[in-house]
C-alpha positions in Angstrom: -45.1 -67.9 29.1 -42.3 -67.6 31.7 -40.7 -64.8 33.7 -38.2 -62.7 31.7 -34.6 -62.7 32.9 -33.2 -59.7 34.6 -30.8 -58.8 31.8 -33.6 -58.8 29.2 -35.6 -56.5 31.3 -32.6 -54.3 31.8 -31.9 -54.1 28.1 -35.5 -53.2 27.5 -35.3 -50.5 30.1 -32.2 -49.1 28.5 -33.8 -49.2 25.1 -36.8 -47.2 26.4 -34.3 -44.7 28.0 -32.6 -44.3 24.6 -36.0 -44.0 22.8 -37.1 -41.4 25.3 -34.0 -39.3 24.8 -34.3 -39.5 21.0 -38.0 -38.5 21.1 -37.4 -35.6 23.5 -34.5 -34.4 21.3 -36.7 -34.4 18.2 -39.6 -32.8 20.0 -37.3 -30.0 21.4 -35.8 -29.4 18.0 -39.2 -29.1 16.4 -40.5 -26.7 19.1 -37.3 -24.6 18.8 -38.3 -23.6 15.3 -40.9 -21.3 16.9 -38.1 -19.3 18.6 -36.7 -19.1 22.1 -39.9 -18.3 23.8 -40.3 -19.2 27.4 -43.7 -20.7 26.8 -42.4 -23.1 24.2 -39.5 -24.0 26.5 -41.8 -24.8 29.4 -44.1 -26.8 27.1 -41.0 -28.7 25.9 -39.9 -29.4 29.5 -43.4 -30.7 30.5 -43.8 -32.8 27.3 -40.2 -34.1 27.6 -40.6 -35.1 31.2 -43.9 -36.9 30.4 -42.5 -38.7 27.3 -39.3 -39.8 29.1 -40.8 -41.0 32.3 -43.9 -42.6 30.7 -41.7 -44.7 28.5 -39.7 -45.9 31.6 -43.1 -46.5 33.3 -44.3 -48.6 30.3 -41.5 -51.1 30.3 -42.1 -51.9 34.0 -45.9 -51.8 33.6 -45.7 -54.5 30.8 -43.6 -56.7 33.1 -46.0 -56.2 36.0 -48.9 -57.3 33.7 -46.9 -60.4 32.7 -46.1 -61.1 36.3 -49.8 -60.9 37.2 -50.6 -63.4 34.5 -47.8 -65.8 35.7 -49.1 -65.7 39.3 -52.7 -66.0 38.2 -51.9 -69.1 36.1 -49.8 -70.6 38.9 -46.6 -70.6 36.8 -44.7 -68.9 39.6 -45.2 -69.1 43.3 -45.0 -65.4 44.1 -44.2 -62.1 42.4 -40.8 -60.5 42.5 -42.0 -57.3 44.1 -38.8 -55.3 44.3 -37.0 -56.3 41.1 -37.9 -53.0 39.4 -36.4 -50.9 42.1 -33.1 -52.6 41.4 -33.6 -52.3 37.7 -34.6 -48.6 38.1 -31.4 -47.9 40.1 -29.3 -49.4 37.3 -31.3 -47.5 34.7 -30.8 -44.3 36.7 -27.0 -44.9 36.8 -26.9 -45.4 33.0 -29.2 -42.4 32.3 -27.3 -40.1 34.7 -23.8 -41.1 33.5 -23.6 -38.3 30.8 -24.8 -35.8 33.4 -22.0 -36.9 35.8 -19.5 -36.5 32.9 -20.9 -33.0 32.2 -20.6 -32.0 35.9 -17.0 -33.3 36.0 -16.3 -31.4 32.8 -17.7 -28.2 34.3 -15.8 -28.5 37.6 -12.5 -30.0 36.6 -12.0 -29.8 32.8 -13.7 -26.5 31.7 -11.4 -26.1 28.7 -13.3 -28.8 26.8 -17.0 -28.0 26.2 -19.0 -31.2 26.2 -22.4 -29.5 26.5 -23.0 -29.6 22.8 -22.5 -33.4 22.8 -24.5 -33.8 26.0 -27.6 -32.2 24.6 -27.7 -34.8 21.8 -26.9 -37.8 24.0 -29.3 -36.8 26.8 -32.2 -35.5 24.6 -34.5 -35.4 27.7 -32.2 -32.6 29.1 -32.4 -30.5 25.9 -35.4 -28.4 26.9 -33.9 -27.7 30.3 -30.6 -26.6 28.6 -32.5 -24.2 26.4 -34.3 -22.8 29.4 -31.7 -22.6 32.1 -28.4 -22.1 30.2 -28.0 -18.8 28.5 -27.8 -19.2 24.7 -25.2 -17.2 22.7 -26.4 -14.3 20.6 -24.6 -15.2 17.4 -27.2 -13.7 15.0 -25.7 -10.2 15.1 -22.1 -11.1 15.5 -21.9 -14.3 13.4 -19.0 -13.0 11.4 -16.8 -12.4 14.4 -14.5 -15.3 15.3 -14.9 -16.3 18.9 -13.8 -19.0 21.4 -17.1 -19.0 23.2 -17.8 -22.1 25.3 -21.3 -22.6 26.4 -20.2 -24.6 29.4 -18.7 -21.5 30.9 -22.2 -20.0 31.3 -23.6 -23.2 32.8 -24.1 -23.3 36.5 -23.0 -26.4 38.3 -26.5 -26.5 39.8 -27.9 -27.6 36.3 -26.3 -31.1 36.3 -27.5 -31.5 39.9 -31.0 -30.7 38.8 -30.7 -33.2 36.0 -29.5 -35.9 38.4 -32.7 -35.3 40.4 -34.7 -35.5 37.1 -33.2 -39.0 36.5 -33.3 -40.0 40.2 -37.0 -40.6 40.1 -36.6 -43.5 37.6 -36.6 -46.2 40.3 -39.8 -44.8 41.8 -41.4 -44.6 38.3 -40.4 -48.2 37.4 -41.6 -49.6 40.7 -44.9 -47.7 40.3 -45.2 -49.0 36.8 -44.7 -52.6 37.9 -47.2 -52.1 40.7 -49.9 -50.7 38.3 -49.3 -53.5 35.8 -49.4 -56.2 38.5 -52.5 -54.9 40.2 -54.2 -54.2 36.9 -55.1 -50.6 37.8 -55.5 -49.5 34.1 -58.0 -52.3 33.2 -60.8 -50.4 31.4 -63.4 -53.0 32.4 -62.6 -52.6 36.1 -62.7 -48.8 35.8 -66.0 -48.7 33.8 -68.0 -51.3 35.7 -67.0 -50.5 39.3 
């Protein structure tokens, strides 16, 4: 067993981000069958946040456990303590890129509505979109042709809040590595101490 290269860990982190977005998208779509109730929207936001950030946590935690084993078996001299902060920053940039495009779309190119595409690319933002961006009432006027753009009703504050949502990725990854390296979730240590 040896230390995994930086690019492999980055690819794993990106894979977990994609998986988190897909799972949050499916969860939100499943909960939206119950209607546009604020309770279900808040439940979807809480569950989506937990799903997304726990997957990001998991990839770093696994590497921390591997690093602990490498140090314990004297295969490496010392752990790479801050590698997951750098990986987390890169993962943040990749996860936040669609949000930056959405913000630029809102501020400078409002004629093209990318919000519909954004909700499928960034599935972790989908429950926030349903809660904070007014949804069109097309049930009673579905037969009337319209040029409605949902991005017109979106506040520029929404992408800023989503950037904050993604900005905690470096902290989550570093914490995950720390927990894995220090073996904080070892059930034997928890039960017998």
